[in-house]
TISEVO-306655 format. One record per atom (N, C-alpha, C): residue number from 1; atom name; x, y, z. Coordinates in Angstrom, 1 decimal, decimal comma. Example, Ala and Ser with C-alpha at 12.3 -4.5 7.8 and 13.67 -1.06 7.14 Angstrom:
2
<num = 1 | atomo = N | east = 13,2 | north = -5,7 | up = 7,8> $
<num = 1 | atomo = CA | east = 12,3 | north = -4,5 | up = 7,8> $
<num = 1 | atomo = C | east = 13,2 | north = -3,3 | up = 7,8> $
<num = 2 | atomo = N | east = 12,8 | north = -2,2 | up = 7,1> $
<num = 2 | atomo = CA | east = 13,7 | north = -1,1 | up = 7,1> $
<num = 2 | atomo = C | east = 12,9 | north = 0,0 | up = 7,9> $
# end
This chain:
114
<num = 1 | atomo = N | east = 30,5 | north = 75,6 | up = -6,9> $
<num = 1 | atomo = CA | east = 30,8 | north = 74,4 | up = -7,2> $
<num = 1 | atomo = C | east = 29,9 | north = 73,3 | up = -8,3> $
<num = 2 | atomo = N | east = 30,5 | north = 72,8 | up = -9,3> $
<num = 2 | atomo = CA | east = 29,4 | north = 72,3 | up = -10,2> $
<num = 2 | atomo = C | east = 29,4 | north = 71,3 | up = -10,1> $
<num = 3 | atomo = N | east = 28,2 | north = 69,9 | up = -10,0> $
<num = 3 | atomo = CA | east = 28,0 | north = 68,7 | up = -9,4> $
<num = 3 | atomo = C | east = 28,0 | north = 68,0 | up = -11,1> $
<num = 4 | atomo = N | east = 29,0 | north = 67,0 | up = -10,9> $
<num = 4 | atomo = CA | east = 28,7 | north = 65,8 | up = -11,6> $
<num = 4 | atomo = C | east = 27,5 | north = 65,0 | up = -12,2> $
<num = 5 | atomo = N | east = 26,8 | north = 65,2 | up = -13,2> $
<num = 5 | atomo = CA | east = 25,6 | north = 64,5 | up = -13,5> $
<num = 5 | atomo = C | east = 25,8 | north = 62,9 | up = -13,7> $
<num = 6 | atomo = N | east = 25,0 | north = 62,4 | up = -13,4> $
<num = 6 | atomo = CA | east = 25,2 | north = 60,7 | up = -13,4> $
<num = 6 | atomo = C | east = 24,4 | north = 60,3 | up = -14,9> $
<num = 7 | atomo = N | east = 25,1 | north = 59,7 | up = -15,8> $
<num = 7 | atomo = CA | east = 24,0 | north = 59,3 | up = -16,5> $
<num = 7 | atomo = C | east = 23,3 | north = 58,0 | up = -16,4> $
<num = 8 | atomo = N | east = 22,0 | north = 58,1 | up = -17,3> $
<num = 8 | atomo = CA | east = 20,8 | north = 57,7 | up = -16,8> $
<num = 8 | atomo = C | east = 21,4 | north = 55,9 | up = -17,2> $
<num = 9 | atomo = N | east = 21,6 | north = 54,9 | up = -16,3> $
<num = 9 | atomo = CA | east = 21,9 | north = 53,7 | up = -16,5> $
<num = 9 | atomo = C | east = 20,7 | north = 52,3 | up = -16,4> $
<num = 10 | atomo = N | east = 20,2 | north = 52,0 | up = -17,4> $
<num = 10 | atomo = CA | east = 18,9 | north = 51,4 | up = -17,8> $
<num = 10 | atomo = C | east = 19,7 | north = 49,6 | up = -18,1> $
<num = 11 | atomo = N | east = 19,0 | north = 49,3 | up = -18,6> $
<num = 11 | atomo = CA | east = 19,5 | north = 47,5 | up = -18,9> $
<num = 11 | atomo = C | east = 20,0 | north = 47,8 | up = -20,0> $
<num = 12 | atomo = N | east = 21,5 | north = 47,5 | up = -20,1> $
<num = 12 | atomo = CA | east = 22,1 | north = 47,6 | up = -21,1> $
<num = 12 | atomo = C | east = 22,0 | north = 46,3 | up = -22,4> $
<num = 13 | atomo = N | east = 21,7 | north = 46,7 | up = -23,3> $
<num = 13 | atomo = CA | east = 21,4 | north = 45,4 | up = -24,7> $
<num = 13 | atomo = C | east = 23,0 | north = 44,7 | up = -24,7> $
<num = 14 | atomo = N | east = 24,3 | north = 45,7 | up = -24,7> $
<num = 14 | atomo = CA | east = 24,9 | north = 45,0 | up = -25,1> $
<num = 14 | atomo = C | east = 25,9 | north = 44,5 | up = -24,1> $
<num = 15 | atomo = N | east = 26,6 | north = 43,2 | up = -24,4> $
<num = 15 | atomo = CA | east = 27,3 | north = 42,5 | up = -23,5> $
<num = 15 | atomo = C | east = 29,0 | north = 42,1 | up = -23,7> $
<num = 16 | atomo = N | east = 29,6 | north = 42,2 | up = -22,7> $
<num = 16 | atomo = CA | east = 31,2 | north = 42,0 | up = -23,4> $
<num = 16 | atomo = C | east = 31,4 | north = 40,8 | up = -24,0> $
<num = 17 | atomo = N | east = 31,8 | north = 40,4 | up = -25,1> $
<num = 17 | atomo = CA | east = 32,1 | north = 39,3 | up = -26,1> $
<num = 17 | atomo = C | east = 31,3 | north = 39,2 | up = -27,1> $
<num = 18 | atomo = N | east = 30,2 | north = 40,4 | up = -26,8> $
<num = 18 | atomo = CA | east = 29,2 | north = 40,8 | up = -28,5> $
<num = 18 | atomo = C | east = 30,0 | north = 41,4 | up = -29,5> $
<num = 19 | atomo = N | east = 29,9 | north = 41,1 | up = -31,0> $
<num = 19 | atomo = CA | east = 30,2 | north = 41,4 | up = -31,9> $
<num = 19 | atomo = C | east = 29,4 | north = 42,8 | up = -32,3> $
<num = 20 | atomo = N | east = 30,1 | north = 43,9 | up = -32,7> $
<num = 20 | atomo = CA | east = 29,2 | north = 45,2 | up = -32,5> $
<num = 20 | atomo = C | east = 30,0 | north = 45,8 | up = -33,9> $
<num = 21 | atomo = N | east = 29,3 | north = 46,8 | up = -34,5> $
<num = 21 | atomo = CA | east = 29,9 | north = 47,6 | up = -35,6> $
<num = 21 | atomo = C | east = 29,9 | north = 49,1 | up = -35,0> $
<num = 22 | atomo = N | east = 31,0 | north = 50,0 | up = -35,6> $
<num = 22 | atomo = CA | east = 30,9 | north = 51,3 | up = -34,9> $
<num = 22 | atomo = C | east = 29,9 | north = 52,1 | up = -36,2> $
<num = 23 | atomo = N | east = 28,9 | north = 52,6 | up = -35,7> $
<num = 23 | atomo = CA | east = 28,2 | north = 53,3 | up = -37,0> $
<num = 23 | atomo = C | east = 28,2 | north = 54,8 | up = -36,7> $
<num = 24 | atomo = N | east = 28,6 | north = 55,5 | up = -35,8> $
<num = 24 | atomo = CA | east = 29,1 | north = 57,1 | up = -35,5> $
<num = 24 | atomo = C | east = 30,6 | north = 57,3 | up = -35,2> $
<num = 25 | atomo = N | east = 31,2 | north = 57,9 | up = -35,4> $
<num = 25 | atomo = CA | east = 32,3 | north = 58,7 | up = -35,4> $
<num = 25 | atomo = C | east = 33,6 | north = 58,4 | up = -35,8> $
<num = 26 | atomo = N | east = 34,7 | north = 58,8 | up = -35,4> $
<num = 26 | atomo = CA | east = 36,0 | north = 58,3 | up = -36,6> $
<num = 26 | atomo = C | east = 36,2 | north = 57,1 | up = -36,5> $
<num = 27 | atomo = N | east = 36,0 | north = 55,7 | up = -35,8> $
<num = 27 | atomo = CA | east = 36,1 | north = 54,6 | up = -36,2> $
<num = 27 | atomo = C | east = 34,8 | north = 54,0 | up = -37,0> $
<num = 28 | atomo = N | east = 33,9 | north = 55,2 | up = -37,5> $
<num = 28 | atomo = CA | east = 32,3 | north = 54,6 | up = -38,2> $
<num = 28 | atomo = C | east = 33,1 | north = 53,4 | up = -39,3> $
<num = 29 | atomo = N | east = 32,3 | north = 52,0 | up = -39,1> $
<num = 29 | atomo = CA | east = 32,7 | north = 51,3 | up = -40,2> $
<num = 29 | atomo = C | east = 33,2 | north = 49,8 | up = -39,3> $
<num = 30 | atomo = N | east = 34,1 | north = 50,2 | up = -38,4> $
<num = 30 | atomo = CA | east = 35,2 | north = 48,9 | up = -38,0> $
<num = 30 | atomo = C | east = 34,2 | north = 48,1 | up = -37,0> $
<num = 31 | atomo = N | east = 34,3 | north = 46,7 | up = -37,1> $
<num = 31 | atomo = CA | east = 33,6 | north = 45,9 | up = -36,1> $
<num = 31 | atomo = C | east = 34,6 | north = 45,2 | up = -35,4> $
<num = 32 | atomo = N | east = 34,1 | north = 44,8 | up = -34,3> $
<num = 32 | atomo = CA | east = 35,3 | north = 44,3 | up = -33,3> $
<num = 32 | atomo = C | east = 34,3 | north = 43,6 | up = -32,0> $
<num = 33 | atomo = N | east = 34,8 | north = 43,1 | up = -31,0> $
<num = 33 | atomo = CA | east = 34,3 | north = 42,6 | up = -30,0> $
<num = 33 | atomo = C | east = 34,7 | north = 43,4 | up = -28,8> $
<num = 34 | atomo = N | east = 33,2 | north = 43,4 | up = -27,9> $
<num = 34 | atomo = CA | east = 33,4 | north = 44,1 | up = -26,6> $
<num = 34 | atomo = C | east = 34,4 | north = 43,8 | up = -25,8> $
<num = 35 | atomo = N | east = 35,2 | north = 44,6 | up = -25,2> $
<num = 35 | atomo = CA | east = 36,3 | north = 44,0 | up = -24,4> $
<num = 35 | atomo = C | east = 35,6 | north = 44,1 | up = -22,7> $
<num = 36 | atomo = N | east = 35,2 | north = 45,5 | up = -23,0> $
<num = 36 | atomo = CA | east = 34,5 | north = 46,0 | up = -21,7> $
<num = 36 | atomo = C | east = 33,6 | north = 46,9 | up = -21,6> $
<num = 37 | atomo = N | east = 32,7 | north = 46,7 | up = -20,8> $
<num = 37 | atomo = CA | east = 31,6 | north = 47,7 | up = -20,3> $
<num = 37 | atomo = C | east = 31,9 | north = 48,5 | up = -19,3> $
<num = 38 | atomo = N | east = 31,5 | north = 49,6 | up = -19,4> $
<num = 38 | atomo = CA | east = 31,3 | north = 51,2 | up = -18,0> $
<num = 38 | atomo = C | east = 30,2 | north = 51,2 | up = -18,0> $
<num = 39 | atomo = N | east = 29,3 | north = 50,4 | up = -17,0> $
<num = 39 | atomo = CA | east = 27,6 | north = 50,6 | up = -17,0> $
<num = 39 | atomo = C | east = 27,3 | north = 52,1 | up = -16,7> $
<num = 40 | atomo = N | east = 28,4 | north = 52,7 | up = -15,9> $
<num = 40 | atomo = CA | east = 28,2 | north = 53,9 | up = -15,2> $
<num = 40 | atomo = C | east = 28,1 | north = 54,9 | up = -15,7> $
<num = 41 | atomo = N | east = 29,5 | north = 54,8 | up = -17,2> $
<num = 41 | atomo = CA | east = 29,2 | north = 55,8 | up = -18,2> $
<num = 41 | atomo = C | east = 28,6 | north = 55,3 | up = -19,4> $
<num = 42 | atomo = N | east = 27,7 | north = 54,5 | up = -19,6> $
<num = 42 | atomo = CA | east = 27,2 | north = 53,6 | up = -21,2> $
<num = 42 | atomo = C | east = 28,1 | north = 53,9 | up = -21,7> $
<num = 43 | atomo = N | east = 29,6 | north = 53,5 | up = -22,0> $
<num = 43 | atomo = CA | east = 30,3 | north = 53,4 | up = -22,7> $
<num = 43 | atomo = C | east = 30,7 | north = 51,8 | up = -22,8> $
<num = 44 | atomo = N | east = 31,1 | north = 51,5 | up = -24,1> $
<num = 44 | atomo = CA | east = 31,9 | north = 50,3 | up = -24,0> $
<num = 44 | atomo = C | east = 33,3 | north = 50,6 | up = -24,8> $
<num = 45 | atomo = N | east = 34,6 | north = 49,3 | up = -24,4> $
<num = 45 | atomo = CA | east = 35,7 | north = 49,4 | up = -25,1> $
<num = 45 | atomo = C | east = 35,3 | north = 48,2 | up = -26,1> $
<num = 46 | atomo = N | east = 35,9 | north = 48,8 | up = -27,4> $
<num = 46 | atomo = CA | east = 35,7 | north = 47,7 | up = -28,8> $
<num = 46 | atomo = C | east = 36,9 | north = 47,3 | up = -29,1> $
<num = 47 | atomo = N | east = 37,2 | north = 46,2 | up = -29,0> $
<num = 47 | atomo = CA | east = 38,7 | north = 45,7 | up = -29,9> $
<num = 47 | atomo = C | east = 39,0 | north = 46,4 | up = -31,4> $
<num = 48 | atomo = N | east = 40,0 | north = 47,0 | up = -31,3> $
<num = 48 | atomo = CA | east = 39,9 | north = 47,8 | up = -32,8> $
<num = 48 | atomo = C | east = 39,9 | north = 48,9 | up = -33,1> $
<num = 49 | atomo = N | east = 38,9 | north = 49,0 | up = -32,3> $
<num = 49 | atomo = CA | east = 38,1 | north = 50,7 | up = -32,5> $
<num = 49 | atomo = C | east = 38,4 | north = 51,4 | up = -31,6> $
<num = 50 | atomo = N | east = 38,7 | north = 52,9 | up = -32,1> $
<num = 50 | atomo = CA | east = 38,3 | north = 54,1 | up = -31,4> $
<num = 50 | atomo = C | east = 39,9 | north = 54,3 | up = -30,7> $
<num = 51 | atomo = N | east = 41,2 | north = 54,1 | up = -31,7> $
<num = 51 | atomo = CA | east = 42,4 | north = 53,8 | up = -30,9> $
<num = 51 | atomo = C | east = 43,0 | north = 54,9 | up = -30,6> $
<num = 52 | atomo = N | east = 43,9 | north = 55,3 | up = -29,6> $
<num = 52 | atomo = CA | east = 44,3 | north = 56,5 | up = -29,1> $
<num = 52 | atomo = C | east = 45,8 | north = 56,4 | up = -28,7> $
<num = 53 | atomo = N | east = 46,3 | north = 57,2 | up = -28,5> $
<num = 53 | atomo = CA | east = 47,7 | north = 57,3 | up = -28,5> $
<num = 53 | atomo = C | east = 48,1 | north = 57,7 | up = -26,9> $
<num = 54 | atomo = N | east = 48,5 | north = 57,0 | up = -26,0> $
<num = 54 | atomo = CA | east = 49,1 | north = 57,0 | up = -24,7> $
<num = 54 | atomo = C | east = 50,1 | north = 57,3 | up = -24,6> $
<num = 55 | atomo = N | east = 50,9 | north = 58,2 | up = -23,7> $
<num = 55 | atomo = CA | east = 52,3 | north = 58,1 | up = -23,7> $
<num = 55 | atomo = C | east = 52,5 | north = 58,1 | up = -22,2> $
<num = 56 | atomo = N | east = 53,3 | north = 56,7 | up = -22,5> $
<num = 56 | atomo = CA | east = 54,0 | north = 56,2 | up = -21,4> $
<num = 56 | atomo = C | east = 55,5 | north = 56,5 | up = -20,4> $
<num = 57 | atomo = N | east = 55,1 | north = 56,4 | up = -19,4> $
<num = 57 | atomo = CA | east = 56,7 | north = 56,5 | up = -18,5> $
<num = 57 | atomo = C | east = 57,2 | north = 55,0 | up = -18,3> $
<num = 58 | atomo = N | east = 58,6 | north = 55,1 | up = -18,8> $
<num = 58 | atomo = CA | east = 59,1 | north = 53,5 | up = -18,3> $
<num = 58 | atomo = C | east = 58,8 | north = 53,3 | up = -17,2> $
<num = 59 | atomo = N | east = 58,6 | north = 52,0 | up = -17,1> $
<num = 59 | atomo = CA | east = 58,3 | north = 51,3 | up = -16,1> $
<num = 59 | atomo = C | east = 59,0 | north = 49,9 | up = -16,3> $
<num = 60 | atomo = N | east = 58,5 | north = 49,0 | up = -15,0> $
<num = 60 | atomo = CA | east = 59,2 | north = 47,5 | up = -15,5> $
<num = 60 | atomo = C | east = 58,8 | north = 46,7 | up = -16,6> $
<num = 61 | atomo = N | east = 57,2 | north = 46,8 | up = -17,0> $
<num = 61 | atomo = CA | east = 56,7 | north = 46,6 | up = -18,3> $
<num = 61 | atomo = C | east = 57,1 | north = 46,9 | up = -19,6> $
<num = 62 | atomo = N | east = 57,4 | north = 48,3 | up = -19,6> $
<num = 62 | atomo = CA | east = 58,0 | north = 49,0 | up = -20,8> $
<num = 62 | atomo = C | east = 59,1 | north = 49,4 | up = -20,5> $
<num = 63 | atomo = N | east = 60,3 | north = 49,2 | up = -20,3> $
<num = 63 | atomo = CA | east = 61,4 | north = 49,7 | up = -19,6> $
<num = 63 | atomo = C | east = 62,0 | north = 51,3 | up = -20,8> $
<num = 64 | atomo = N | east = 61,8 | north = 51,2 | up = -22,0> $
<num = 64 | atomo = CA | east = 61,5 | north = 52,3 | up = -22,5> $
<num = 64 | atomo = C | east = 60,8 | north = 53,5 | up = -22,9> $
<num = 65 | atomo = N | east = 59,4 | north = 53,1 | up = -22,2> $
<num = 65 | atomo = CA | east = 58,2 | north = 54,3 | up = -22,2> $
<num = 65 | atomo = C | east = 57,6 | north = 54,5 | up = -23,7> $
<num = 66 | atomo = N | east = 57,5 | north = 55,5 | up = -24,0> $
<num = 66 | atomo = CA | east = 57,2 | north = 55,8 | up = -25,3> $
<num = 66 | atomo = C | east = 55,7 | north = 56,0 | up = -25,4> $
<num = 67 | atomo = N | east = 55,2 | north = 55,8 | up = -26,8> $
<num = 67 | atomo = CA | east = 53,8 | north = 56,0 | up = -27,4> $
<num = 67 | atomo = C | east = 53,3 | north = 54,8 | up = -27,5> $
<num = 68 | atomo = N | east = 51,9 | north = 54,7 | up = -26,9> $
<num = 68 | atomo = CA | east = 51,5 | north = 53,5 | up = -27,1> $
<num = 68 | atomo = C | east = 49,7 | north = 53,4 | up = -27,6> $
<num = 69 | atomo = N | east = 49,8 | north = 52,5 | up = -28,4> $
<num = 69 | atomo = CA | east = 48,1 | north = 52,7 | up = -29,2> $
<num = 69 | atomo = C | east = 47,4 | north = 51,7 | up = -28,5> $
<num = 70 | atomo = N | east = 46,3 | north = 52,2 | up = -28,3> $
<num = 70 | atomo = CA | east = 45,5 | north = 51,4 | up = -27,4> $
<num = 70 | atomo = C | east = 43,9 | north = 51,8 | up = -27,4> $
<num = 71 | atomo = N | east = 42,9 | north = 50,9 | up = -27,0> $
<num = 71 | atomo = CA | east = 41,2 | north = 51,4 | up = -27,5> $
<num = 71 | atomo = C | east = 40,9 | north = 52,1 | up = -26,4> $
<num = 72 | atomo = N | east = 39,9 | north = 53,0 | up = -26,7> $
<num = 72 | atomo = CA | east = 39,3 | north = 54,0 | up = -25,5> $
<num = 72 | atomo = C | east = 37,9 | north = 53,9 | up = -25,5> $
<num = 73 | atomo = N | east = 37,2 | north = 54,0 | up = -24,5> $
<num = 73 | atomo = CA | east = 35,9 | north = 53,9 | up = -24,6> $
<num = 73 | atomo = C | east = 34,7 | north = 54,3 | up = -25,6> $
<num = 74 | atomo = N | east = 34,0 | north = 53,8 | up = -26,2> $
<num = 74 | atomo = CA | east = 32,9 | north = 54,3 | up = -27,2> $
<num = 74 | atomo = C | east = 31,9 | north = 54,4 | up = -26,3> $
<num = 75 | atomo = N | east = 30,7 | north = 55,5 | up = -26,6> $
<num = 75 | atomo = CA | east = 29,6 | north = 55,4 | up = -26,0> $
<num = 75 | atomo = C | east = 28,5 | north = 54,3 | up = -26,7> $
<num = 76 | atomo = N | east = 27,4 | north = 53,6 | up = -26,2> $
<num = 76 | atomo = CA | east = 27,0 | north = 52,6 | up = -26,6> $
<num = 76 | atomo = C | east = 26,1 | north = 53,2 | up = -28,0> $
<num = 77 | atomo = N | east = 25,4 | north = 54,0 | up = -27,4> $
<num = 77 | atomo = CA | east = 24,8 | north = 54,6 | up = -28,6> $
<num = 77 | atomo = C | east = 25,2 | north = 54,5 | up = -30,1> $
<num = 78 | atomo = N | east = 26,6 | north = 54,7 | up = -30,2> $
<num = 78 | atomo = CA | east = 27,4 | north = 55,1 | up = -31,3> $
<num = 78 | atomo = C | east = 27,7 | north = 53,5 | up = -32,2> $
<num = 79 | atomo = N | east = 27,0 | north = 52,4 | up = -31,2> $
<num = 79 | atomo = CA | east = 27,3 | north = 50,6 | up = -31,4> $
<num = 79 | atomo = C | east = 26,3 | north = 50,4 | up = -32,2> $
<num = 80 | atomo = N | east = 26,4 | north = 49,2 | up = -33,0> $
<num = 80 | atomo = CA | east = 25,4 | north = 48,2 | up = -33,2> $
<num = 80 | atomo = C | east = 25,4 | north = 46,7 | up = -33,1> $
<num = 81 | atomo = N | east = 24,8 | north = 46,1 | up = -32,5> $
<num = 81 | atomo = CA | east = 25,1 | north = 44,6 | up = -32,8> $
<num = 81 | atomo = C | east = 25,3 | north = 44,2 | up = -34,1> $
<num = 82 | atomo = N | east = 26,2 | north = 43,4 | up = -34,6> $
<num = 82 | atomo = CA | east = 26,1 | north = 42,4 | up = -35,6> $
<num = 82 | atomo = C | east = 25,2 | north = 41,4 | up = -35,1> $
<num = 83 | atomo = N | east = 24,3 | north = 41,0 | up = -36,1> $
<num = 83 | atomo = CA | east = 23,0 | north = 39,7 | up = -36,4> $
<num = 83 | atomo = C | east = 23,8 | north = 38,3 | up = -36,5> $
<num = 84 | atomo = N | east = 24,1 | north = 37,7 | up = -35,9> $
<num = 84 | atomo = CA | east = 24,7 | north = 36,3 | up = -36,0> $
<num = 84 | atomo = C | east = 24,7 | north = 35,6 | up = -37,3> $
<num = 85 | atomo = N | east = 23,5 | north = 35,4 | up = -37,7> $
<num = 85 | atomo = CA | east = 23,0 | north = 34,8 | up = -38,8> $
<num = 85 | atomo = C | east = 22,9 | north = 35,4 | up = -40,3> $
<num = 86 | atomo = N | east = 23,2 | north = 37,3 | up = -40,4> $
<num = 86 | atomo = CA | east = 23,1 | north = 37,6 | up = -41,5> $
<num = 86 | atomo = C | east = 24,8 | north = 38,6 | up = -41,9> $
<num = 87 | atomo = N | east = 25,1 | north = 38,9 | up = -40,5> $
<num = 87 | atomo = CA | east = 26,4 | north = 39,6 | up = -40,5> $
<num = 87 | atomo = C | east = 25,8 | north = 41,2 | up = -40,5> $
<num = 88 | atomo = N | east = 24,3 | north = 41,8 | up = -40,4> $
<num = 88 | atomo = CA | east = 24,1 | north = 42,8 | up = -41,0> $
<num = 88 | atomo = C | east = 23,7 | north = 43,2 | up = -39,4> $
<num = 89 | atomo = N | east = 24,2 | north = 44,7 | up = -39,3> $
<num = 89 | atomo = CA | east = 24,1 | north = 45,5 | up = -37,9> $
<num = 89 | atomo = C | east = 21,9 | north = 44,9 | up = -37,5> $
<num = 90 | atomo = N | east = 21,5 | north = 45,2 | up = -36,1> $
<num = 90 | atomo = CA | east = 20,2 | north = 44,6 | up = -35,9> $
<num = 90 | atomo = C | east = 20,2 | north = 45,2 | up = -34,4> $
<num = 91 | atomo = N | east = 18,9 | north = 45,5 | up = -34,4> $
<num = 91 | atomo = CA | east = 18,9 | north = 46,0 | up = -32,8> $
<num = 91 | atomo = C | east = 18,5 | north = 44,4 | up = -32,2> $
<num = 92 | atomo = N | east = 18,5 | north = 44,6 | up = -30,6> $
<num = 92 | atomo = CA | east = 18,4 | north = 43,7 | up = -29,7> $
<num = 92 | atomo = C | east = 17,0 | north = 43,5 | up = -29,1> $
<num = 93 | atomo = N | east = 16,4 | north = 42,3 | up = -29,1> $
<num = 93 | atomo = CA | east = 14,8 | north = 42,4 | up = -28,2> $
<num = 93 | atomo = C | east = 15,4 | north = 41,3 | up = -27,2> $
<num = 94 | atomo = N | east = 14,4 | north = 40,9 | up = -26,4> $
<num = 94 | atomo = CA | east = 14,4 | north = 39,9 | up = -25,6> $
<num = 94 | atomo = C | east = 13,0 | north = 39,2 | up = -25,5> $
<num = 95 | atomo = N | east = 13,0 | north = 37,6 | up = -25,0> $
<num = 95 | atomo = CA | east = 12,2 | north = 36,9 | up = -25,8> $
<num = 95 | atomo = C | east = 12,5 | north = 35,6 | up = -24,8> $
<num = 96 | atomo = N | east = 11,3 | north = 35,2 | up = -24,3> $
<num = 96 | atomo = CA | east = 11,3 | north = 33,9 | up = -23,4> $
<num = 96 | atomo = C | east = 11,2 | north = 32,6 | up = -24,5> $
<num = 97 | atomo = N | east = 12,4 | north = 31,8 | up = -24,2> $
<num = 97 | atomo = CA | east = 12,7 | north = 30,6 | up = -24,8> $
<num = 97 | atomo = C | east = 12,3 | north = 29,5 | up = -24,4> $
<num = 98 | atomo = N | east = 12,0 | north = 28,2 | up = -25,3> $
<num = 98 | atomo = CA | east = 11,2 | north = 27,1 | up = -24,5> $
<num = 98 | atomo = C | east = 11,5 | north = 26,7 | up = -23,4> $
<num = 99 | atomo = N | east = 12,6 | north = 26,9 | up = -22,8> $
<num = 99 | atomo = CA | east = 13,0 | north = 26,6 | up = -21,3> $
<num = 99 | atomo = C | east = 12,4 | north = 27,6 | up = -20,5> $
<num = 100 | atomo = N | east = 11,8 | north = 28,6 | up = -21,1> $
<num = 100 | atomo = CA | east = 11,2 | north = 29,9 | up = -19,9> $
<num = 100 | atomo = C | east = 12,3 | north = 31,2 | up = -19,5> $
<num = 101 | atomo = N | east = 13,4 | north = 31,0 | up = -20,2> $
<num = 101 | atomo = CA | east = 14,2 | north = 31,8 | up = -19,9> $
<num = 101 | atomo = C | east = 14,4 | north = 33,2 | up = -20,8> $
<num = 102 | atomo = N | east = 14,6 | north = 34,5 | up = -20,3> $
<num = 102 | atomo = CA | east = 14,3 | north = 35,5 | up = -20,9> $
<num = 102 | atomo = C | east = 16,1 | north = 35,4 | up = -21,5> $
<num = 103 | atomo = N | east = 16,0 | north = 35,5 | up = -22,9> $
<num = 103 | atomo = CA | east = 17,0 | north = 35,4 | up = -23,8> $
<num = 103 | atomo = C | east = 17,1 | north = 36,8 | up = -24,8> $
<num = 104 | atomo = N | east = 18,2 | north = 37,2 | up = -25,2> $
<num = 104 | atomo = CA | east = 18,3 | north = 38,1 | up = -26,1> $
<num = 104 | atomo = C | east = 18,4 | north = 37,9 | up = -27,6> $
<num = 105 | atomo = N | east = 17,3 | north = 38,6 | up = -28,5> $
<num = 105 | atomo = CA | east = 17,2 | north = 38,1 | up = -29,9> $
<num = 105 | atomo = C | east = 17,6 | north = 39,1 | up = -30,6> $
<num = 106 | atomo = N | east = 18,0 | north = 38,7 | up = -31,9> $
<num = 106 | atomo = CA | east = 18,2 | north = 39,9 | up = -33,2> $
<num = 106 | atomo = C | east = 16,9 | north = 40,3 | up = -33,6> $
<num = 107 | atomo = N | east = 16,6 | north = 41,3 | up = -33,8> $
<num = 107 | atomo = CA | east = 14,9 | north = 41,9 | up = -34,3> $
<num = 107 | atomo = C | east = 15,5 | north = 41,5 | up = -35,8> $
<num = 108 | atomo = N | east = 16,0 | north = 41,6 | up = -36,6> $
<num = 108 | atomo = CA | east = 15,9 | north = 41,0 | up = -37,9> $
<num = 108 | atomo = C | east = 15,8 | north = 40,1 | up = -38,3> $
<num = 109 | atomo = N | east = 16,2 | north = 38,8 | up = -37,7> $
<num = 109 | atomo = CA | east = 16,3 | north = 37,4 | up = -38,0> $
<num = 109 | atomo = C | east = 15,8 | north = 36,7 | up = -36,8> $
<num = 110 | atomo = N | east = 15,4 | north = 37,4 | up = -36,3> $
<num = 110 | atomo = CA | east = 15,1 | north = 36,4 | up = -34,7> $
<num = 110 | atomo = C | east = 15,8 | north = 35,5 | up = -33,9> $
<num = 111 | atomo = N | east = 17,1 | north = 35,0 | up = -34,6> $
<num = 111 | atomo = CA | east = 18,0 | north = 34,9 | up = -33,9> $
<num = 111 | atomo = C | east = 18,5 | north = 35,2 | up = -32,9> $
<num = 112 | atomo = N | east = 18,4 | north = 33,9 | up = -31,9> $
<num = 112 | atomo = CA | east = 18,9 | north = 34,1 | up = -30,3> $
<num = 112 | atomo = C | east = 20,5 | north = 34,3 | up = -30,5> $
<num = 113 | atomo = N | east = 20,6 | north = 35,4 | up = -29,2> $
<num = 113 | atomo = CA | east = 22,4 | north = 36,0 | up = -29,2> $
<num = 113 | atomo = C | east = 22,8 | north = 35,3 | up = -28,1> $
<num = 114 | atomo = N | east = 23,9 | north = 34,5 | up = -28,5> $
<num = 114 | atomo = CA | east = 25,2 | north = 33,9 | up = -27,3> $
<num = 114 | atomo = C | east = 25,6 | north = 34,7 | up = -26,6> $
# end
């Protein structure tokens, strides 16, 4: 019986609500906000990217059933954060701010990421 190998989970540099750009895959070039982060699999669900067709049975919410388009998870290595200052993609660093709190900063502009 084959065992499942658990993905390495370190500190993720992306968070829910971040504006990201897809840098590889079918949705390459599309931008959107992160809706959900799946830390166990190092994946994220991005608004409007990696759309898949899901076949649904009729239920109370959707009485007719049918095919529904929805976002699927993308590996975080295929995402890049969009710099809040310039609008280009950037890497994420961490720095102590004036209050002595560790905050995320954009590597290209040095701007703090909210």
